[in-house]
N, C-alpha and C positions, 0 to 999 in steps of 0.2 A: 486403485482406481479413485478418481477425484470427481465429485459432483458438487454443484452449486445451486442453492435455493434461497429464496427470501426467508423461508421458515422451515426448520426441521423439527418435527414432532416425534418424540421417542415414546412409543406405546400407542396402540390402536384401540384402547378401551373407550369408555364413555367420555372421560375428560379430554383425551386427545382428539377424538372425532368431533366433540362439541366445539372445541377450539377451531378445528379445520373448517367447520361449517360457517365460521365468522370471517373467513378469508377468501372470498370468491375471486378477488382480483390479484392475488399473490401467487407466486410459485411455491407450492407446499409439498414437502416430502414427509411421509409417515414411515418410520422405521419400526418394525415389529418382529418379535421373536416367533410369533405364531400367525396363522392366517387371521385377519382382522376380526372376523365374526366368531373366532374362538377365544377372544380376549375375555378376561375374567369378569368384566361387567356383565357378560351374558349369564353368569351364575346367580346374579341377584334376583331374588324371587318375589319378595312381598309387595314392593311398591315404592313410590316416590312421594315424599311428604310435601304438601302444599296446602295452605289454608284457603282453599277454594270455597268452602262452605256449601258444597253441593248437596250434602246429606243432612247437615245440621249447622247451626251457627258456628262460625270459626273466624279467627283473626290472626294475622301474621304475628302480632305481639304476643298472643298466647303461645304460638309456635316458638317464638324466640325465648319466652320464659321457660318452656319445657326443654329447649336445647341447652340453655345456660344451666338450669337446675340439673338436668340429666348429666351434663358434663362436670358436675360437682364443682362448678364455679371456676374451673381452670379455663373456661372459654373466654376468648377475647370478644367482648360484648358488641362492639361495632361490627365485627365480622359476622356475628350471629344475626344482627339486624339485617345486614345485606343478604345473607343466606335466606332468611325467611320472607323478606319483602320480595326479592327477585325470583324466588321459587315459583311464584304464581305465573309470572310472564314466561319463565323458562319452560314450565310444563305446557302452557298453551302454545309456545313455539314448537315443541315436539308434536303436539296434537296437530298443528297446522302442517307439519311436515309429513304427517301420515301415520303416527303411532296409534295402533289399534287398542286404545284403552277399553276396559269394561265400561258399560254404559248403564245409567239409570233408565227407568221406564220412559222418561221424557227426553232422553238422548244426551244428557250431560255426562261428564266423566264421573264414574262411580268412585266411591271412597269407602275405606273400611278402617277399623281401629288397628292401632299398633302400639307396642310397648312404650310407655313414658309420654305419650301424646295425650294432652288433656284439654278440657275446656275451662275457660275462666280462671286461669292461673292455678290449676291443680284440683279443681272440684271433682272431676271424674273423667273417664275416657271420652275421646272424641274421634269421629270418623275423618281422618286427614290423609290417609294413604291412598294415592291414585294408583290404580293397578291394572295389569293385563294378566288375568288369572294369577298363577304363581310363577310366571316367567317374564316379569316386567323388564328385568335387565336385558334379557334376550331380545325383547321387542325394541328396546331403546337402541341396542347395538345395531340391529338390522336397519332401523330407520336412519340412524346416523351414517352408517356405511353407504347406504343408497345416496344420501345427500352428498357425501364426500366424492363418490364416483361422479355425480352430476357436476360437482365443482371442479372436476378434473384434477383432484388430488393425486399425487404420484405415490404409490405404495411400494415399499421395499420389504417384502415379506420374508421371514426367516433370516433376519439380520440381528445379530447380537451386539449391542453397543458395548464398547470396552472403555471408552474414555471421553471426557468432556474437554474441549479445547478452549483455553482462555488466553487472550493476548492483550496487553496494554489495559488490563483491568476490565475487559469485556469478553463475554462468551461469544465464540465465533465459529463453533462447529463441534462435530463429534467424530470419533473413529469407531468403526464397526467391523465385525467379522461376518462375512457372508457364509452362512451355514452350509449352503449347497456346494460351494467350491473351496471353502477354507481361505479365501482371499481377504485381505485387509482393504477397507474402503475409507476414504475421508469424505465427509459431508461438510461443506463450507456454507455458513448461513449468517444472516443478520441477527436472527433470533432462534433460540432453541427452547422448546418446551419439553420437560420431562413429565410423562404421564404413565409411568411404568408399574404402578400398583404397589402392593405390599410385600411382606416377607413372611407369610404364615408358614412356609415350609421349614422355618427354623424349629417348629414343634412337631412332635411325632403324630399327634392327633390334630388335624386342621381341616377347615372347610375350604382352604385355598387350593387353587389349581397348581399343577406342577410347575407352572411358569412363574409363580409368585415367589421370587427369590431375592427381593430387595435390590435389584439391579441399580435403579436410579439413585436410591439413598446411598448405597455404597460408593458409586462413582463420584457423587458430589462430595461425600465424606473424605474420600482420598484426595480430592482437590482442595482441601482446607475449608470446605463449607460445613458449618455445624449441622447436626441433626437435633431436632427439637422434641422434647417430651417422649422420648423413645420408651421410657418405662411404662407409658400408658398404652398397653396393648389389650384389646378386648377379647374376651373368651365368651363366645355365644353359648347360651345354655343348652340348646337343642341340636347337637350334632349326633349323627348316627353312631351308636355304640361301637367303639374300636376303629371305625372307619373315618369319622369326622365329617363326612358329607353333611351339608346343612339341611335341616328340616326347618323351613322358614318360620319366623314369628307370625307370618300370615296365618298359620294354622291356629295359633292362640288368638289372633285377631278375629278369626271366625268362630272362636269358642272352644278350641281344644284345651285340655287340662293336663296338668302334671300330676302324676300319681306316684307315691313311693311304693316300696315292696309290700307294704301292708294294704295296698289299695286305697290309701288315704289321699284326699285332695289337699296337699300340704301348703300350697301357697297362701291360702286364706288365713293360715296361722301367722305367717310372717308379714304379709302385705294385705291387710283387710280391705283396702280401697281398690288398688289396682290389681291385686292378686297376680295372675299369670302374666299380666301386661305391665308389670313393673320394669324399670330399666334393666338391661341385660346383665350388668355387673351384679346387681342385687339378686336376680333370679339364679345366676350361676353360683353365687355363694350359698344361696338357700339349698340348692341341689347338693353342693359339697357338704353342707352341714347335715342334711338328711343322711347322706352316705356315712359320714363320721359317726352319726348317732346309731348306726346299725340298721337304717331303714332303706338301704339299697335293695334292689330285687335279688332275692336269694343270697343276701349278704355281699353281693358284688358291687362294683363301683358304677352303677347306673340306676336310673329310674325310668319311668314310662311317660311317653307323650300319648295321650288318649284322644282320638278323634271319632270313636265309634258312635257317640251320641249325635254327631252332626248329620248322619245319614248318608247313604250312598250317593244321592243326587248332588248334595252340596259338595261332597268330597270330589266327585267327578268333574263338577263345573268350576270349582274355585281352587282346588288343591290337587290338580292332576299330577304335576311333576313330583311334588313332595311325597305323595303316596306311592308313586312308581319307584322312587328311591328306596323306600322301605321294602317294597316287594323285591327289587332287584338285588339290593345289598344284604338284606337280612332274611329274605324269604318270609317276611311277615305280611299278612293281609290287614291293612289298617281299618278296613270296614268292620272287621270282626275281632281284631287283636290290638292291644296296645303296643306301641313301638318303643324299643329300648333306646334311650338317649343319654348323653353325657356332655358336659361342656367341651367345646372345641375351639382351638385358636382360630380367630376369625378376622380381626381388623386392627390395623395400626392407626391409633389416633395421632401418633407422632409422625415425624418425617422431615423433609426439607422445609425449613421455615420460609414463609412467603408473606407478603402483604395482601391486601384485599383485591389487588389487581393481578395476583398470582406471580408478581415479581419475586424472585428469590432474594432474601435478605441474609447477610452474612455475619451479623453481630447483634449485640443487645441494643445498639442504637438504631436498628432498622435500616442499615445501609444496604441499598439494593446492589446486586451485581448486574450491570447493564446487559441486556440481551438474553438473560437467563430467566426462565419461567418454570413453574411446577404447578400441577393441579391434580386433584384426585387423591387417592390413598397415599401416593408417594409424598405428597405435600402436607405441611402443617400450617394452615392459615389460622388454625385453632378455633374452628367452629365446633369441634367435638370435645375439646378439653380432655377430661379424664375418662369419659365414657360416651361413645356415640349412641344416639337414639336410633332404633330401627327405622329404615327408610330415609334417614338423613345422609346416607352415603351417596345415593343416587342424586339427591338434591345438591350435594357438594360437587359432584361431577358436572352437572349441567350448569349450575350457577357460576362456579369458578372456572370451569372450562370455557364457558361463554365469555366471562370477563377477561380471561387470558387471551382468547382469540381477538377480542376487540382492542385490547391494549397493544398486542403485537401488531395488529393492522396499522395502528397509529405509529408505532415505533419504526416499522420498516419504511414508512413514508418520510420519516424525519432523520433517518440515519443511514450511512453507507456501510458497506462491508468493511470489517476490520481484517487486516492481513492475518493469515494463519501463523502461529508461532513456528520457529525453526524446528526441524526434526519432529514434526507434530505426530508422526506415527511411531516414534522410537519406543515410547513406553509400552504401547500395545504390542508391537512386534516382539520386544524382549519378553514380555509376559507370556505370550503364546509360545515363543521359542523355548522358554524355560520349561513349560509344561510338556512340550514334545520331547525335550532332551533329558528330562529328569530321570535318574535311576535310583531315586530315594526309596522306592518300594512301598510307599504308603498308598492306601486305597481311598479315593474320594468318597466312595459309597460308605466305607466303614467310618470315616471321619464324620460324614453327614449324619449317619445313624447315631453316633455318640453325641453329637450336638443336639439332635432332636430329643433324645432320651434325657439329657441333662436339663434342657429347657422345660420339658414337661414335668420333670421331677422337682425342680427348684425355682422356676420362673413362670409359674402358672397362676391359677386363680388365687391361691394364698401363698405368701412369701414371708421369709424371715431372714435375719442377718446371716445365720450360719449357712443356710441353703444358698443364699446369693453369693457368699464368699466362696463356697465350694464351686458354684457355677463359674465364677470368675477365674478361679484356678484352672478348672477344666477347659474353659474356652482358650485360655492362654496356651495350654498344652496342645490343644487341637490346632491352634494357629501355627505353632511350631511344626507340628506334624504336616500341616498343609504345605509348608515349604518343600516337603519331600514327596508330594503326590506324584505318582508315576502312572502314565497312561499305558494301557495295553494296546489300544488302537492308535497307530501312528499315521493313519490315513488323513487326507485333507477333506474329502467329500462327505458331507453329512456325518461328521464325527461327533456324535451325541455324547460320548465320554468326555471329550474336550469341553464341550458346552457345559456339562454338569460340573466339571472341575472348576471352570470359571465362576459358575453360579455359586458353588460352595464358598468361594472367597467372599462373594457378596453377603451370603448368609452369616458368615463369621463376623464380618464387620458390623452388621446390624445387631447381632446378638451381643457383641461387645458393648456397643453404645447403650443397649437396653439394660444390661446388667449393671453397668456403672451408674446409670441414672437411677435405677431402682434401689441400689444399695445406699446411695447418698440421700434419697428422699425418705426421711425418717418420719413418715406419717402414712395414713391410709386415705386414699382419695380415689373415688370411682373404681376403675378396674385395677388400680394398684392397691392391693389390700395386704398390709403387713400384720402378721400375727403378733409381732413384738411392738408395734406402734399402731394400735387399732383406731385411734382418733384422728380426725382431720385437724390440721394445724395451720390455720389461715395466717397467724402471726408470722410464722417462719417459712411457710411453703405455698403461699398464694403467689406463685411465680413459675415461669416456664424454665425447664432445663435445656441448656444448649451443650451438646457433647461434641467436642472437637477431637479429631484424631491426633494423637501425640506424635512427637518427632521420634520417640523411642518405641520399640515393640511393646504392645499391650498397654501403652501409656495413653490415657484419655484425660483431656482437660475439660472440666465442667465449668460453665458460666451460667448465669441466670438473667432473665429479664422479667419485668413486671407484667402481670395480666392486665389487660386494658378493660376498665369498667366504664359504664355510662352513668350519668347523673340522674338516676331514677331509682327510688327506694325499692321498687318491686324486684329489681335485679341484684340487690345487695346480697352478698354471701350470707347464707343462713343455714341452719341445720337442715339436712336433706331428708325430710320425712315424707312418707307416702301413706 
């Protein structure tokens, strides 16, 4: 089936819908694997950072400083300035569209503390996170979806995108599988925005939804577009033990504390100023160190998150979802018991490289691919660098989703449709036909399990050369096994086994790029912590990694580009002390 639109947006989370909100006069199609309000943006709990100054003095430049410093100086600083300046207007736009933020007594948007956010360039914590209880992402998603319906955006729910179409040097469409029928569809467009989210399901313990399989990153990678800074993957310190479901930093923003197996409040030993609200990479390493020192609970690989001292009223009003998760998944009552937690795979700082207008760039010279945009977790505009601050993910969605939509609105006015390439569905049909006809005997579920175990064993909070090389060998073997995946279900309608097999290929691609980048980067920076190279090395490694898929199997070509700095001494790379 063939469809034609001015704009095709792949992904119905915050970035995709924020872009759609900027296109009221265009024909817009949103393709999504899941029903839009089930997109992973809805899982974001704690808030969205913006220097409104509603609770205490705050400035966008302080927010920029925290973003650059928190990202361990791998942040492109002009992009961070745009993020923090435009966050204010973007939050007010959401408020005007009806988002029900928590309010101060005088009716303004309420704000609370969050990890790594400080006043006056690091003096102490500041209240910067605008929130709706602990379900901020859910509220953002509902508000945006309603606006998209108002704008008559056309939704294609339960469509799995398989390929990006490029002709004459310009993106011109996508090919997708309709999950309901098993049919292949072509969507022809002047512009395409990928807003498909991350790839947390490459790890066994993750906060990510089952839909977070690296779709957009892998599809771009297969079309010769590099992936940037994939070694920079964030592990959130407070995932539910063994399950990985997130217990938001909002809890620590309200005053929750981390306790080790001895009942000690250990973060004040490591981070005497910010304590539990230090950046996530630091808190995760502190937890790992406590466990290595034998201070895990009952000698196991977890510690406690304690909210008991906050009182039942605060817990019920400000942390209702978080505490329900503890009750439902662990059978723990947070009002009277501490909650077992451990670091969980959470967020990709890397992804498809873009400029500040969300245009995808394909090399170290910042050459854009006309008509192709990316925003949100799938993209790397590099506002997060080596470590994202809490609540900066939702800011990224709304600021750069907004900029993408505005730039696409201009692009479609100035450009015509590019013809589709010949045999544009051939690759997708051959890929799906191969999976249906394979008799190789390999199980996608087994390969996925092996991948997740390898990633959590050797590409987790702490890394080293031997483990990364082992992971590289294992991934190469799993990619060979993937060629022989055999389906048990040969049906066309709602074939979830087929869908999972396709998604496994996406995960393997993302894992490959991640490991190659991590092995090459012989330093520690932010979330990338090497036991064998524990110091940050600005002389050799103040640069972005670009991973290109090789022409041979398991061959990845790495290139690099400089981090963009501004001419202001306050943002000059320095030792990251808290």
